Kinemage of the C-alpha trace (Angstrom):
@kinemage 1
@onewidth
@group {chain A} dominant
@subgroup {mainchain}
@vectorlist {calphas} color= white
{ca met a 1} P -11.482 -9.259 1.654
{ca leu a 2} L -13.475 -6.567 -0.071
{ca gly a 3} L -10.521 -4.229 0.252
{ca gln a 4} L -8.293 -6.744 -1.345
{ca ser a 5} L -10.618 -6.761 -4.297
{ca ile a 6} L -11.319 -3.113 -4.788
{ca gly a 7} L -7.821 -1.966 -3.899
{ca pro a 8} L -6.392 -2.986 -7.309
{ca val a 9} L -9.169 -1.140 -9.094
{ca ile a 10} L -8.287 2.077 -7.248
{ca gly a 11} L -4.630 1.368 -7.738
{ca gly a 12} L -5.118 0.942 -11.540
{ca ile a 13} L -6.930 4.263 -11.771
{ca ile a 14} L -4.144 6.103 -9.787
{ca thr a 15} L -1.342 4.359 -11.799
{ca glu a 16} L -2.999 5.241 -15.109
{ca tyr a 17} L -3.235 8.969 -14.492
{ca phe a 18} L -0.621 9.808 -11.751
{ca gly a 19} L 2.006 7.049 -11.983
{ca phe a 20} L 2.554 4.164 -9.576
{ca his a 21} L 4.428 6.460 -7.084
{ca ala a 22} L 1.171 8.221 -6.327
{ca ile a 23} L -0.194 4.922 -4.854
{ca phe a 24} L 2.064 5.286 -1.898
{ca trp a 25} L 1.061 8.932 -1.304
{ca phe a 26} L -2.615 7.829 -1.427
{ca leu a 27} L -2.028 5.039 1.095
{ca phe a 28} L -0.124 7.411 3.408
{ca ile a 29} L -2.977 9.972 3.348
{ca leu a 30} L -5.537 7.192 3.749
{ca gly a 31} L -3.720 5.558 6.659
{ca phe a 32} L -3.054 8.840 8.398
{ca ser a 33} L -6.728 9.825 8.133
{ca ala a 34} L -7.729 6.473 9.586
{ca leu a 35} L -5.216 6.982 12.546
{ca leu a 36} L -6.850 10.423 13.185
{ca leu a 37} L -10.340 8.895 13.282
{ca val a 38} L -9.235 6.304 15.723
{ca leu a 39} L -7.508 8.861 17.947
{ca phe a 40} L -10.324 11.280 17.948
{ca phe a 41} L -13.428 9.062 18.009
{ca leu a 42} L -12.774 5.395 18.864
{ca pro a 43} L -12.865 4.493 22.533
{ca glu a 44} L -11.424 1.286 24.007
{ca thr a 45} L -14.180 -1.339 24.466
{ca leu a 46} L -12.142 -4.124 26.104
{ca arg a 47} L -14.162 -5.109 29.088
{ca arg a 48} L -11.309 -5.395 31.442
{ca val a 49} L -10.472 -1.819 30.682
{ca ala a 50} L -13.875 -0.241 30.137
{ca ser a 51} L -16.183 -2.804 31.916
{ca asn a 52} L -19.666 -2.310 30.426
{ca gly a 53} L -19.026 1.199 29.450
{ca ser a 54} L -19.437 2.726 32.961
{ca val a 55} L -15.678 2.954 33.787
{ca pro a 56} L -14.206 6.153 32.427
{ca leu a 57} L -11.261 5.768 30.069
{ca arg a 58} L -7.808 7.299 30.611
{ca gly a 59} L -4.730 7.908 28.517
{ca leu a 60} L -4.722 6.377 24.989
{ca asp a 61} L -7.821 4.390 25.772
{ca arg a 62} L -9.920 7.495 25.717
{ca pro a 63} L -10.512 9.287 22.355
{ca phe a 64} L -9.524 12.930 22.236
{ca ile a 65} L -12.978 14.172 21.293
{ca ser a 66} L -14.554 12.843 24.555
{ca arg a 67} L -11.952 13.648 27.064
{ca ser a 68} L -13.742 16.426 28.730
{ca leu a 69} L -17.088 14.684 28.662
{ca ser a 70} L -15.718 11.588 30.244
{ca his a 71} L -13.975 13.622 32.908
{ca gln a 72} L -17.177 15.521 33.705
{ca tyr a 73} L -19.195 12.317 33.787
{ca trp a 74} L -16.827 10.583 36.262
{ca his a 75} L -16.644 13.536 38.761
{ca thr a 76} L -20.409 14.055 38.728
{ca lys a 77} L -21.485 10.384 39.024
{ca his a 78} L -18.727 8.802 41.125
{ca his a 79} L -16.899 9.653 44.339
{ca his a 80} L -13.841 7.433 44.133
{ca pro a 81} L -11.047 7.156 41.570
{ca pro a 82} L -11.189 4.379 38.951
{ca ala a 83} L -9.063 1.328 39.311
{ca pro a 84} L -5.757 1.424 37.523
{ca pro a 85} L -5.940 -0.054 34.050
{ca pro a 86} L -4.378 -3.454 33.456
{ca lys a 87} L -0.690 -3.538 32.395
{ca phe a 88} L 0.288 -4.864 29.077
{ca thr a 89} L 2.838 -7.635 29.313
{ca leu a 90} L 4.344 -10.112 26.920
{ca thr a 91} L 2.172 -12.789 28.463
{ca ser a 92} L -1.037 -10.794 27.839
{ca ile a 93} L -0.030 -10.122 24.298
{ca leu a 94} L 0.746 -13.712 23.527
{ca ala a 95} L -2.197 -15.157 25.479
{ca pro a 96} L -4.590 -15.319 22.425
{ca leu a 97} L -2.145 -17.678 20.810
{ca arg a 98} L -3.162 -20.362 23.174
{ca phe a 99} L -6.197 -20.881 21.028
{ca leu a 100} L -4.020 -22.497 18.499
{ca phe a 101} L -3.469 -25.458 20.917
{ca glu a 102} L -7.204 -26.218 20.780
{ca lys a 103} L -7.970 -28.964 18.304
{ca asp a 104} L -11.135 -27.545 16.975
{ca val a 105} L -9.647 -24.082 16.469
{ca phe a 106} L -6.568 -25.398 14.853
{ca cys a 107} L -8.540 -27.336 12.319
{ca thr a 108} L -10.845 -24.452 11.548
{ca leu a 109} L -8.162 -21.761 11.319
{ca ser a 110} L -5.762 -23.977 9.211
{ca phe a 111} L -8.434 -24.748 6.610
{ca gly a 112} L -9.604 -21.099 6.532
{ca ala a 113} L -6.021 -19.985 6.081
{ca ile a 114} L -5.430 -22.101 3.073
{ca ile a 115} L -8.624 -20.960 1.428
{ca tyr a 116} L -7.591 -17.267 1.986
{ca thr a 117} L -4.033 -17.990 0.785
{ca ile a 118} L -5.338 -19.503 -2.560
{ca trp a 119} L -7.641 -16.492 -3.115
{ca ser a 120} L -4.752 -14.137 -2.326
{ca met a 121} L -2.493 -15.887 -4.810
{ca val a 122} L -5.171 -15.587 -7.535
{ca thr a 123} L -5.599 -11.919 -6.786
{ca ser a 124} L -1.890 -11.054 -6.514
{ca ser a 125} L -0.945 -12.841 -9.717
{ca thr a 126} L -3.720 -11.289 -11.772
{ca thr a 127} L -1.792 -8.299 -13.081
{ca ala a 128} L 1.296 -10.307 -14.089
{ca ile a 129} L -0.848 -12.843 -15.888
{ca phe a 130} L -3.508 -10.698 -17.602
{ca gln a 131} L -1.603 -7.573 -18.567
{ca pro a 132} L 0.919 -9.190 -21.012
{ca arg a 133} L -1.510 -11.903 -22.001
{ca phe a 134} L -4.272 -9.541 -23.200
{ca gly a 135} L -2.228 -6.344 -23.680
{ca leu a 136} L -4.129 -4.350 -20.912
{ca ser a 137} L -3.337 -0.829 -19.830
{ca asn a 138} L -3.068 -0.094 -16.138
{ca leu a 139} L -6.576 1.267 -15.999
{ca gln a 140} L -7.989 -1.820 -17.718
{ca thr a 141} L -5.976 -4.026 -15.392
{ca gly a 142} L -7.496 -2.326 -12.398
{ca leu a 143} L -10.912 -2.742 -13.791
{ca ile a 144} L -10.732 -6.522 -14.173
{ca phe a 145} L -10.779 -6.834 -10.381
{ca leu a 146} L -14.357 -5.621 -10.262
{ca pro a 147} L -15.986 -9.023 -10.749
{ca ser a 148} L -14.079 -10.336 -7.668
{ca gly a 149} L -15.161 -7.345 -5.765
{ca val a 150} L -18.784 -7.747 -6.599
{ca ala a 151} L -18.540 -11.420 -5.778
{ca cys a 152} L -17.097 -10.648 -2.350
{ca val a 153} L -19.877 -8.267 -1.505
{ca thr a 154} L -22.559 -10.614 -2.757
{ca ser a 155} L -21.040 -13.564 -0.944
{ca ser a 156} L -20.952 -11.692 2.370
{ca tyr a 157} L -24.655 -10.990 2.196
{ca ile a 158} L -25.747 -14.396 0.965
{ca thr a 159} L -23.496 -16.297 3.319
{ca gly a 160} L -24.931 -14.267 6.345
{ca arg a 161} L -28.417 -15.318 5.299
{ca leu a 162} L -27.181 -18.895 4.755
{ca leu a 163} L -25.557 -19.041 8.249
{ca asp a 164} L -28.900 -17.749 9.885
{ca arg a 165} L -30.824 -20.426 8.049
{ca asp a 166} L -28.488 -23.271 8.875
{ca tyr a 167} L -28.439 -22.194 12.532
{ca arg a 168} L -32.222 -22.185 12.701
{ca ile a 169} L -32.388 -25.656 11.131
{ca val a 170} L -29.845 -27.076 13.564
{ca glu a 171} L -31.545 -25.360 16.523
{ca thr a 172} L -34.860 -26.833 15.551
{ca glu a 173} L -33.420 -30.257 15.398
{ca tyr a 174} L -31.704 -29.831 18.711
{ca arg a 175} L -34.899 -28.697 20.379
{ca ala a 176} L -36.819 -31.628 18.907
{ca met a 177} L -34.136 -34.068 20.120
{ca lys a 178} L -34.018 -32.595 23.651
{ca gly a 179} L -37.721 -31.743 23.912
{ca ile a 180} L -37.165 -28.130 24.428
{ca pro a 181} L -40.130 -25.947 23.463
{ca glu a 182} L -39.682 -22.921 21.153
{ca ser a 183} L -40.703 -20.524 23.996
{ca val a 184} L -37.564 -21.486 25.914
{ca glu a 185} L -34.508 -19.403 24.953
{ca leu a 186} L -31.329 -21.384 24.284
{ca asn a 187} L -28.008 -20.070 25.613
{ca arg a 188} L -25.488 -21.804 23.420
{ca lys a 189} L -22.617 -20.396 25.412
{ca lys a 190} L -23.513 -22.685 28.265
{ca leu a 191} L -24.872 -25.663 26.297
{ca ala a 192} L -21.945 -27.998 25.871
{ca asp a 193} L -23.767 -30.424 23.693
{ca phe a 194} L -25.224 -27.923 21.141
{ca pro a 195} L -23.833 -28.767 17.681
{ca val a 196} L -22.194 -25.420 16.904
{ca ser a 197} L -19.777 -26.987 14.440
{ca arg a 198} L -22.590 -28.508 12.404
{ca ala a 199} L -24.639 -25.336 12.562
{ca arg a 200} L -21.824 -23.368 11.021
{ca leu a 201} L -20.367 -25.884 8.565
{ca arg a 202} L -23.757 -27.366 7.338
{ca ser a 203} L -23.475 -25.773 3.954
{ca thr a 204} L -19.634 -25.566 3.666
{ca trp a 205} L -19.294 -28.895 1.745
{ca tyr a 206} L -20.706 -27.943 -1.638
{ca ile a 207} L -19.101 -24.513 -1.456
{ca val a 208} L -15.707 -26.135 -0.980
{ca val a 209} L -16.379 -28.364 -3.980
{ca leu a 210} L -17.168 -25.291 -6.116
{ca phe a 211} L -14.050 -23.568 -4.893
{ca leu a 212} L -11.849 -26.525 -5.747
{ca leu a 213} L -13.389 -26.863 -9.223
{ca ser a 214} L -12.958 -23.134 -10.044
{ca val a 215} L -9.357 -23.014 -8.791
{ca ser a 216} L -8.540 -26.147 -10.800
{ca gly a 217} L -9.854 -24.676 -14.048
{ca tyr a 218} L -8.743 -21.109 -13.592
{ca gly a 219} L -5.039 -21.479 -14.510
{ca phe a 220} L -5.923 -23.507 -17.654
{ca ser a 221} L -8.455 -20.950 -18.762
{ca val a 222} L -5.861 -18.107 -18.540
{ca glu a 223} L -3.324 -19.836 -20.694
{ca ser a 224} L -5.620 -21.571 -23.142
{ca pro a 225} L -4.756 -20.630 -26.814
{ca leu a 226} L -8.484 -20.544 -27.558
{ca leu a 227} L -8.954 -17.506 -25.440
{ca asp a 228} L -6.499 -15.014 -27.036
{ca ser a 229} L -8.769 -12.018 -27.711
{ca met a 230} L -10.143 -9.518 -25.214
{ca ser a 231} L -13.381 -11.458 -25.121
{ca gly a 232} L -11.337 -14.471 -24.007
{ca met a 233} L -11.029 -12.905 -20.597
{ca ala a 234} L -14.660 -13.650 -19.791
{ca leu a 235} L -14.060 -17.225 -18.635
{ca pro a 236} L -11.059 -16.614 -16.297
{ca leu a 237} L -12.707 -13.532 -14.897
{ca phe a 238} L -15.894 -15.527 -14.245
{ca leu a 239} L -13.835 -18.246 -12.554
{ca gln a 240} L -12.100 -15.560 -10.473
{ca ala a 241} L -15.542 -14.267 -9.337
{ca val a 242} L -16.455 -17.785 -8.371
{ca ile a 243} L -13.244 -18.228 -6.424
{ca ala a 244} L -13.782 -14.897 -4.592
{ca phe a 245} L -17.460 -15.813 -3.844
{ca thr a 246} L -16.690 -19.179 -2.412
{ca ala a 247} L -13.543 -18.133 -0.572
{ca thr a 248} L -15.466 -15.297 1.095
{ca ala a 249} L -18.224 -17.722 2.040
{ca ile a 250} L -15.880 -20.286 3.524
{ca phe a 251} L -14.006 -17.695 5.438
{ca thr a 252} L -17.130 -16.136 6.762
{ca gln a 253} L -18.460 -19.456 8.046
{ca asn a 254} L -15.073 -20.355 9.596
{ca ser a 255} L -14.913 -16.906 11.309
{ca ala a 256} L -18.360 -17.315 12.745
{ca leu a 257} L -17.428 -20.854 13.990
{ca val a 258} L -14.247 -19.543 15.695
{ca val a 259} L -16.186 -16.919 17.430
{ca asp a 260} L -18.859 -19.446 18.558
{ca leu a 261} L -16.164 -21.764 19.904
{ca phe a 262} L -14.901 -19.016 22.237
{ca pro a 263} L -17.930 -16.649 22.869
{ca gly a 264} L -16.322 -15.025 25.810
{ca ala a 265} L -13.151 -14.184 23.927
{ca ser a 266} L -14.386 -13.446 20.459
{ca ala a 267} L -11.935 -10.505 19.900
{ca ser a 268} L -8.949 -12.707 20.806
{ca ala a 269} L -10.230 -15.531 18.596
{ca thr a 270} L -10.742 -13.216 15.656
{ca ala a 271} L -7.264 -11.688 16.167
{ca val a 272} L -5.618 -15.102 15.961
{ca asn a 273} L -7.748 -15.951 12.980
{ca asn a 274} L -6.461 -12.799 11.116
{ca leu a 275} L -2.882 -13.548 12.204
{ca ile a 276} L -2.955 -16.988 10.803
{ca arg a 277} L -4.612 -16.310 7.538
{ca cys a 278} L -2.506 -13.285 6.862
{ca ser a 279} L 0.752 -14.996 7.743
{ca val a 280} L 0.040 -17.982 5.655
{ca gly a 281} L -1.444 -15.740 2.854
{ca ala a 282} L 1.830 -13.699 2.775
{ca val a 283} L 3.826 -16.822 2.147
{ca gly a 284} L 1.498 -17.846 -0.661
{ca val a 285} L 1.799 -14.440 -2.344
{ca ala a 286} L 5.546 -14.578 -2.083
{ca val a 287} L 5.853 -17.922 -3.929
{ca val a 288} L 2.938 -17.862 -6.377
{ca gln a 289} L 4.828 -16.003 -9.167
{ca phe a 290} L 7.775 -18.338 -8.854
{ca ala a 291} L 5.401 -21.230 -9.327
{ca ile a 292} L 3.711 -19.697 -12.344
{ca asp a 293} L 7.105 -18.909 -14.044
{ca ala a 294} L 8.365 -22.388 -13.427
{ca ile a 295} L 5.429 -24.552 -14.415
{ca gly a 296} L 2.784 -22.177 -15.903
{ca pro a 297} L -0.525 -20.954 -14.378
{ca gly a 298} L -2.475 -24.019 -15.404
{ca ile a 299} L -0.389 -26.592 -13.550
{ca ser a 300} L 0.227 -24.166 -10.671
{ca phe a 301} L -3.369 -23.579 -9.743
{ca phe a 302} L -4.198 -27.114 -10.327
{ca val a 303} L -1.611 -28.070 -7.731
{ca phe a 304} L -2.906 -25.433 -5.314
{ca ala a 305} L -6.399 -26.993 -5.673
{ca leu a 306} L -4.886 -30.387 -4.915
{ca ile a 307} L -3.253 -28.990 -1.816
{ca thr a 308} L -6.528 -27.581 -0.577
{ca ser a 309} L -8.176 -30.932 -1.224
{ca ala a 310} L -5.532 -32.623 0.883
{ca leu a 311} L -6.376 -30.244 3.810
{ca thr a 312} L -10.105 -30.763 3.456
{ca pro a 313} L -10.060 -33.586 6.030
{ca leu a 314} L -9.480 -30.855 8.667
{ca leu a 315} L -13.147 -29.835 8.097
{ca ala a 316} L -14.220 -33.390 8.397
{ca leu a 317} L -12.425 -33.766 11.686
{ca glu a 318} L -14.153 -30.632 12.964
{ca trp a 319} L -17.526 -31.924 11.687
{ca met a 320} L -17.079 -35.271 13.433
{ca tyr a 321} L -15.231 -34.415 16.600
{ca gly a 322} L -15.724 -30.666 17.055
{ca glu a 323} L -18.605 -30.902 19.589
{ca arg a 324} L -16.583 -33.435 21.611
{ca trp a 325} L -13.643 -31.210 21.717
{ca arg a 326} L -15.754 -28.159 22.574
{ca arg a 327} L -17.447 -30.157 25.433
{ca gln a 328} L -14.178 -31.255 26.844
{ca arg a 329} L -12.865 -27.713 26.809
{ca met a 330} L -15.905 -26.346 28.603
{ca glu a 331} L -15.574 -29.090 31.228
{ca arg a 332} L -11.956 -28.263 31.706
{ca met a 333} L -12.639 -24.563 31.993
{ca glu a 334} L -15.427 -25.262 34.578
{ca lys a 335} L -13.029 -27.305 36.718
{ca leu a 336} L -10.453 -24.459 36.617
{ca glu a 337} L -13.056 -21.867 37.609
{ca gly a 338} L -14.162 -24.141 40.446
{ca lys a 339} L -10.672 -24.248 42.036
């Protein structure tokens, strides 16, 4: 989400001095550089391919920079060839999508996706709203995204500390209820009754309320006739920063919860999370300008806040039934492993 905030700043600078065509050359160079870094330095870490790091990598799984080192390590430490890597099939590619059929994951991802979508709609419509409204240059338009970028960075740090605090509080309550001393380490991956959902969503409620209030007022602040001067941008930009802060916080909490729900398949769960939020976000970005042109930014973002409010019960369902759904899934998986 930080990239989505600072990207427009960089884009505004490039457009101001080199024209908007230069943005695509910049993205090409940046993307190609990232690809080279991956090919030369990033090894495959999937356990069924690399195990715990002891299995030498082959083909595209092995970065170019370590080909000779891995080859030498294998032939000096082992005396038999490695097992063939697993084949990629359509089933293996689509397998992570099965998470969507889990009730707790569906509730968490759906609400996280709408939060990300609303924030994306705020960001993507900023140029079209602010530039003609306040007569901004391309450079000035890029700079007005800085408050959101700062809010995202700040939110990531604060939310991380908040998650740690909430988890410690819930863990302390769980130990007291079960009579488990502090000296005994808890393995929440195997504790079916540990309240993971409550640990991760404990502070979500007031953040959601703040998000809804800021989205509801944002559109009206942009089109208010009382805020015509350049100084009038202060209120909508402040509300943008609040939206960015709360959206990042909610998405961080939801992402942590999804990973905790599937601790043995965190990469797949994260991939599905990104797929859903980006897909829904793309739809939102595609329609936001049509809505603003039809009914204005004030009513548009107020309606978006109402839609988010209508989906808030998904969080309530996860709060009330998440642990039951998680326990049922763990019992079902244990039965399958026992066969």
